[in-house]
N, C-alpha and C positions, 0 to 999 in steps of 0.2 A: 602394543602396536609399535611399529618403529616410529622414532622419531624423524621429521622431516626436515630437510634443509633445502634450500635455495640453490638454482642453478641458472645463471641468466645469461644471455647471449652478450659479445662485447662489441658487435659491429654497430655501425652508424646506420645500416640499411638493415630490414627484417634478417633473422639469421639465418639465412641459407647460401649455399655455395655451391656452384656446379664446376666440377672438375671431369674434364671430358665431355661425352656425351652419354655414358653408360649410368651414371650414379648422380643423385643429388640427395642432400641431406638437411632437414630443417628440425630445430629444436622446438619442440610442442610447448611454446611459451616458456616458463620458469619450471623445468624438470625438477625433479626431487633429488638432490645429491645423496643422502645417504640411503634411501630407499630405492626409489623407481626413477628410472632415467627415460622420459618419453619422445619419442622421435618420429619424424616421417622422414621415408627412404623411398627414392623413386629411382627404379632400375628401368634402364632401357638397354636397346639393341640385344635383346634376347628373343629367341625364337618362343612364339606363343607356347605355353605349357612347360617349358622347360625351366628347372629351377638353378638357381646358382648361390654358393655360398657367400655372403656377406658380411663382414668382420666389422665390429664397432669398437673402438678402442681409444685409448689417448696414444701420444705420441712414444709411450716407453712400454704399454703393454695393452694384451688384447681384453675385451671386458665381455663381449659375446658375441658367437656367430648364428646367424640366421639363413635358412633357406628359403629364398624368395624367388618370386617369377617376375615376368616384366609389369611393370605399372607400380602406383603408388600405394605404399605400406605405412600402416602406423604398428609401430613395433615399442617394446619396452624392454629395457634392460633393468632386471630386479637388482635393488642392493648393489650399485656399482661401485660403492666404497670409494668415492674419489676424493674423500677428504677435503683440502684446502686446495685441490688441483685447479690451475688457472693455466689455461693452454689451448692446443688445438684438439678437438674431436674428431677423430680420423674413422671414416668409412670406407672400406675397401673390398672391392672383388675382381679377380682375375686381372689385375694390372690396373684396374681403373680405380681412381680414388676422389672420394670429395671430403672437404674438411670444413669445420667453423669453429670459431676461437670461443672458449667457454670461460666463464669465470665462477667462482662461488661467493655466496654471501651468507653469513650468520641465519640459522633456521628462522629466529623471531622476526627478521625483516619480513616476511610474507604477511604479517598482520598490519605493518605499517600503513600501508594506503588507507585500509579501513580506520585504523585506530586514529590517524591524523584527520581524516573526513571527521571523524566523532568529535574530536578535541576542538577542532577548530569551529565546529557548529556548535559546541557548547560556550565557547569564550567569545566568537564574533557573531555568533546567532544569525549567521549569513548562509543560507543552505547552498548558494550557486558556489560563493568561494570555496566552502569545505568540501563538495563532490569533487569541484574541479582540480583542487589540489591534491585530494586523494588520488585523482585519475592521472594526473603529470607527476606524484610520486612513483606510482607504479610504473609509468613510463621510463623513469629514470633508473629503477631497479632494472627493469629489461632490457636496458640499454647501457649497461655499464656506465651510468651515471653521467652520460651525455647528455646536457642540457638541450642542443641543438638537436639531436635525435630524439630525446623525448617529447620536447614539443611538437616536433613533425609526427611521431606516433600517436600523441594525443588526439591530433586531428583527425591525420589520414587512416589511423587504424581503428582506434577505439570508438572515437565520436561518429565516425564516418559508418564504420562497421554497424554501431547501434541504429543509424538512421536508415541505411540499404537493407535490413532484415525484414521481409516480408510482414511478418506477424508484428513486429515493431510499428511498420508503416501504417498497418490497420488500426493498431491501436491510437496512433496520432489521430489519423482522419475519423476515427469513430469519436474520439474526444472533443476534435473541433466542431463536428456537426452537431453534437448533443450541446456543447456549451453556446453554438450558435442557435439552437432551438429554444434554449433557455432566454438567450438574449431577446430573441423575436416575441417569446410568450410575455416577457416581462415589458416590452416596451408598447405592445399591444394591450396592455390592462388584464391580460389574464390572470396572471398570480395575484394582483390586487383584488380580481374578481372572486377568485376562490375565497379570499380572506374576508372579505365583504359579504360573501353568501353566510358565513358562520358569524358574523358579528353581532346580529338581531339576538342569538341565543343567550348572549353573556347579560345575564340580568341580575346575577347577585355574585357573591364571591366566589361560592363553588363554580357557578357557571362560567364567570368569568375566567378561572383558571383552568377548568377543563377546554374551555374555546381556544385558550391560547394554547394549550397543550396538543390539542386535536390539530391547528392550525400548522404547529410544529411538524406534526406527522404528514399532514398531507402536501406540505412544501418540501418533499424528499431528495428532489433530484438535485440540490445544491446547498451546501451549509451556510455559503455567504447570504444568499438569496433569502435564506430561511430566517435568520437573526435579523437580517435587515428590515425585510418585509413584515414579519411577524412581530417584531418588536415595536417599529414606529407604527402600525397600526392599531394595535392593539394597545399601546400605551394611553391613549385617551379614555379608553374605556376602563382600563384597570385603574387610572386615577381618580376615575368617576367612582369606583367601587371600593376606594381607599385600599389599594392593593400596592404593597410597596415597591419601590422601582426594584429593589434587590430582588424580589420574589418574581416579579416578571423577567428580570434578567435572568434568574436561573432558570425559570422555565422553558424560555427561549434557549439558553446555552444547552440545556440538557435534552434538548431535542435535535439542535441542528447536526452536529457531528454525530452523533449517535445514529440519528435515523438516515444521513447520507453514507454512512460508512457501511450500514447494515442492508440498504435496499440494494437489489438488484440491477437496478436503472437508476443511476446516478452520475453526478460528474466526475465522482471517485471511482467508479468501476473501472473505467479505461486505465486509470493510474495503478490501481491494486491488480487488476488481472495482467497488464503489463511486466510488473515486476516478478508476479508468479511465474508468467509464460517464459522470461528470461533465465529464472532460476532452475525451471524445470529442464529447460533446452540444455543448459549447461551439464546438468546431471544425466540427462537422456532418460528421464522420469518420464513414465506414459500415461501423466495424468493430465486431463483437460484443464488450463487455467480458470475458466470462466466457471465451469461446473465445481471445480474445488473451491472457488469463491463462495459459491451459494452452499456447498456442503459445510463450509466452514461457519455461517451464520449461527448455528445453534452453539457452537463453542465459545462465541464471542460476550462472555458474562459482563464485562462492565458496561458496553454499550445497552445491552438488553435489560439490564438490571436498572440501569440510570432512567430508563425510560419507565420502568415499573415506578422507581422511587418518584419521580415527577409525577404519575399519573395519581399515587397514593396522596401524595402532598396536596395536589391540585382537589382531589374529591373529599379528603378527611380535612383538610385546612386545619391541619395540625403542623407544628414546626418544633425544630429543636435549635437551642444555642442561640448564635447572632442572627440567624434569621427570624426566629420567634422575637427577639427585641426589635427586629426591623418590623415587624408585622403589627406588633403591639403599637409602636411610636406611630405607624401610619393608621391604625384604625382609631387611636384615642386621639390623637393631634390633627389629623390630616396631613401631615406631612409625609409625603409620599417619597420624597426625598427631604435626607435629612439637613437639619438646619447649616451644618458644617461641612455638608457636602456639595461638590461641584458635579454637574452631569457633564459628560463627554459631549461634544458637538454632535448631532444628527447627522447621520451618514446618508447623502443620495447619490444613488448612481445615475448621475446626470444622462450619461448617454443610452441608458436601459430604460429611464424614466417615462412614463406615458405621456404623450402629449395632453394639454389641457382641454378639458372638454370633452373628451371621449368618454364613452361607456366602458367600464371596466365589466368585460364579459369572461364568466368563469370557463365559456367553451372553449376560449380562446388558449387557455392551459390545459383543459382536461384532455380536448382533441388531440393534441401532440402528445400528450403522455401515455393515453389509452392506445395512440397509434404504435408508439414504441414498444408497449407491453406486448401487443396482440403480434406486430411483426416479428418480435423479439421469439416469442414461444411458435409462432409458425414455420421461422427459419430454422430453429432448432429441429423442430420435428421433420422439416423437409430434408435438410443436410442429414440427420440421423437415420434416417428412415430409409435412405438411397443405399440400396445394396443389401439391405437387410432382408431377411424373411421370418415373418411370425410363424413359430409353431402351433400347430392346431391345439395343443393343450396348454399353450402359454397362457398365464393371465396377463390383463391389460395392463396392471402395474408393473410386473415383471417387462413386458413389451416396451413400457414406456421408459423405464429405468435404460434398458439397453439402446434404446434410440437416442435418449440424450447424452448418454455416456460416448455414444459415436458421432455425437454432432460436430459441425465445424461452427464453433462460437464465434470466431473473430469475424466470418464473411457474414453472420447472423446480424451481429452489432452494427457492422456497416450498413446493411440493408436499413435495420431498425432505426439508426440516428438519422440517416438520409431521408426516409419517409417522413419521421416526427420533423424535420426542419422543415420538409415540403409541406407539410399539411399545418405547420404553423403560421408558415408565410400565407398558404390559400387561406386560411381563417382569417388571420389579420386583414389581408386586402378584401377578401368576400364580405366580412362585416363591415367595411368601409373604417374599420378601426384606425387603420394605417393607410397611406398611400404607399405604393409599391416602392417608392424611394425610402420612406420612413422604415419599411420593413427591411430594407437591405441594411439599412444603417444599424437597426437592431439586430442582425444577422451579424455583421462585422464587429460590432460592440461585443456580442458575445463569443465571439471567435477570439477578439484581442484578450477577452479575461482570461483565458485557457493559456495564453502564451507563456507566462511564467511557468505554469504546469508542464508545458511541452518542455521547456529547457531542464528543468528538475528531471523529469523522466527521462530524457537522452542521456543526463550526465549518469543517472541511477543505473542504467543499463551498461554505461561505460566503465563505473567502479566495479559492477559486477563482473564484467569480462577480465578487468585488473585481478579480482579476486580469483576468477578461475584460472588465468594463466599462473600465477603466483601459488596455486594451490593453498589458498588461505585456509579453507576449511580443513583439510587433510592435516594441515598443521597443528589446528584448534583441537582437531577430534583427537591426534596422537596424544596431544598434552591432557586431555580429558580422559583418555582412557583409565579406566580401573577405578575412578572415583566419582564421574559424573553421568548418573544414569540417564538414559534419554526419558525416561518417564519424570524426570525432574526439569526438564529443558522448558516445557510450556509456561510453568510457573516463573522461572528464572527469566525467560525472555521478556514474559510480560513486565516484570520490575524493571529491568534494562529498557525496554522501549519506552515506559513511562518517564524514567527518567531523562533519557535523551529529549524526549518531547516537552518535559517539564523545562528542561534548559534552554531549549531551541524556539519553544513556542510554537512549533509546526508539527501537526501529525504527517504532513506529507513527505516532509524531510527524514522524520523519523521512520517512515516505512522504506524510503527509498535507500537509506543506509544500512537497516538490519535485514530486511527480507535476502538480500543478497548473501549475506553472511549466515544466518540462521537456517536457511532451508538445506545449504550443504552440510551444515553442523549435525542437524538432526538425521539427514542421510546417513552419513558416517556412523554415528552412533548408534542407530537402529540397524543397519545393515551388519555392523559389528556384532551387535547383540543377537542377531539370526533373524531379524525381522526384515522381509524382503519386500520392495514396492508392490503393491496389489494385495498384500494380506491385511488381515482388519486391525491388527495390531499397528502396523507400519502406517496405515490410511489414519488411524485415530489419534495417532503421535504427529502426524503430518499436520494435521486441520487443526490441532489443539496449539502447534507452534505458530502457524501462520495465522491463526485468531489471535494468538497472543500479541504478534507484533501490532496488528490491527488495533485490538482493543487496548493494550497498553498504550499505543500512540494517543487514542482519544483520551485516556484516563489522565495522562500526563499534561495532554492539550487543557483540559478542562481544570487541572488544578494550577497551570501556569498563568503568572500576571502578563507577561508578554506574549499569550497565545493570541493569534489574529482572530479566532472566532470569538476568544473571550472578550477581546477589546471592542469586535464589532457587536457583541451582545450588549456590552454596556453602552456603545453608543446609539444601536437601535431604541434600546429601552430607555434612553435618557438618565443612566444611572450612573452615580459617582464608581467610577472604575475600581478603585481599592475596596469601597464598600461591597462590590459585586463579588471581587475574589474571597474577600473575608467571609461573607457568608456561604458562598457556594464550596469552599474549601473544605469545611467538615462533611459535608454530605458527600461530596466526590470521594475523599479520602474514605469513608465509611463503606460506601458502594464498591470501592477498589478491592479494598481488604475483604470484603465479603466475597466478591467474585472469585478470588485467590482460594479462600478455604472451602467453599462449597463447589466450584467450579473447576479452574485449571489443574488443581492438585488430585482430586478425586477422579475426574474424567479421563486422566493420564494414565489411571490405572484400571480404566475399564468402566467406570460408574456412566451411565446415560447421560448426555447433556440436557436432555430434557427434565431428567429428575433432578439435577443440580440447578437448573433454571427455576424448577417449582418449590425446592428447598430455599433458594435464594430470595424469591418472589415472597415466600411464607415469612423468611425472617423479617423482611422490610415492612411489611404489612403489620405483622404482629408486633413489630419494635415501635413503629410509628404510633400504632394505637395505643399502645402500654406506656411509653416514654413521651410521645409529642404533647404538646398543648395548644387548644385553640387560641387564635390571640384576644378573644373577648373574655376567656376565663381569668379569674384574679389571680394575681402572682403568689406564690407562697411566701409565708410571713418569716 
């Protein structure tokens, strides 16, 4: 593939110039210097249906001539050979002329905004600073290094455009309503009601660990709520059963992010679907982002296998390495917290904490959750079935697949989240768990808890737009042409995603940085290899790549000592944070490498993800039963 170089407009205002009334020209972002030059040309004052010759060139030579009618046209000058040209781009027709000044940049500048965002995230561990810096740098490149123009375009072009996009607005509203629903559920005692409902079943070590794992699954809608509620509620029970704080923290951590990232209804989904929607829109890929999210679940081997590993550890009561030592200490001495260890302070969400004295009713949480599930399914069916006719010989399964493929997931999620929030309010007030004022307080607290996610999401959309205008993926695909197979991309993306998440300590920042990059790269590599959107190979590779970003982000998050969920797991469980990291790291690393070997690599070459999952689960169960030891077994001499 041809090497791509960058072309940027050098004006302070957006790069379009009107000359007379007949012509206008606009450079489509940063066009490619040595390959394709993308332009938008507007032709006026021409009779309907009549074609005119429109020439595109520099001040000293013509590049190409097009036959155009009246109106706006997107045209491409293939391989213009501009070299290091800096000057006017001239569009002319029958005496009319439009000009815009252009300049050239080295081709590798196209990766700078994304690279700067990643490096700043690695060094400063601040997702807002890193993403905003990447957007600003992109605006600098697109505005001839003029800082005043760049700051203006950062706000009025990239950020504003990200906000006013209708699909983006729907995702923000959905996430806000779902966060508010979680706030009301927590404040009305609903989430604690679910936890307390299961607590009596934890009467021995196996049941205590299994109850903790089950609660981690049930509180699937938010990883923060999961770690804090499950850890703090189960801690007195596991202490009584002499289960180490390290084991409690591990079970809590190994269910929180994996469950929230996998479940189709959680505070994560709006964020993930929003990133996918923006990437698909930029590439004009006709995949529904929500249904793609659901279809990618079987390919997320690390979260799936982490859940299997946690369940196997809980039921078998077998452990390895540092975790086995911690369990033996707790069992033999009763020290659930090592003598030299210091527990992190317990974390309490005061704004969403239930008022003292109210009954913790599980229905206050189950009602809204079930409402969201039911409305989501009904909405997907209603929007998908509209305008479709089922053939007489069409099976129900085939019909439903067609319906859900045609569904409007954005509108459906809006209906579901609003319905869930209203039901949460109604149950809280109806059962007199909260006054209307208290319910509104929980609603607002849940909304405020999502604010940072909103800012990160908008900046992620913005840096995705920057990468699109700079044609970053085109350049990277050009570099990898000839030696990077699209079949190797899922596993490489998994490792890269884990590395970024490990260094930054946040899954969301990792996803926001990488998804706008890797989806276009996969698209370019796959189409170059002859696999087009819609065919089975393209779909498999897309699902594998998308899932690798999401799964790798969770893996790196689990291994990182600065991860927010890792810290919150230590807090909620009352565990020494370094002890939690030290005991969890071998488990997380083992599951991650296993996921790559049996999942990411073979599925990219056609193996069924369900077969890969079965193989991974078999290795986990067999390996723990063979190598793991129970805490009451004597140590080897």
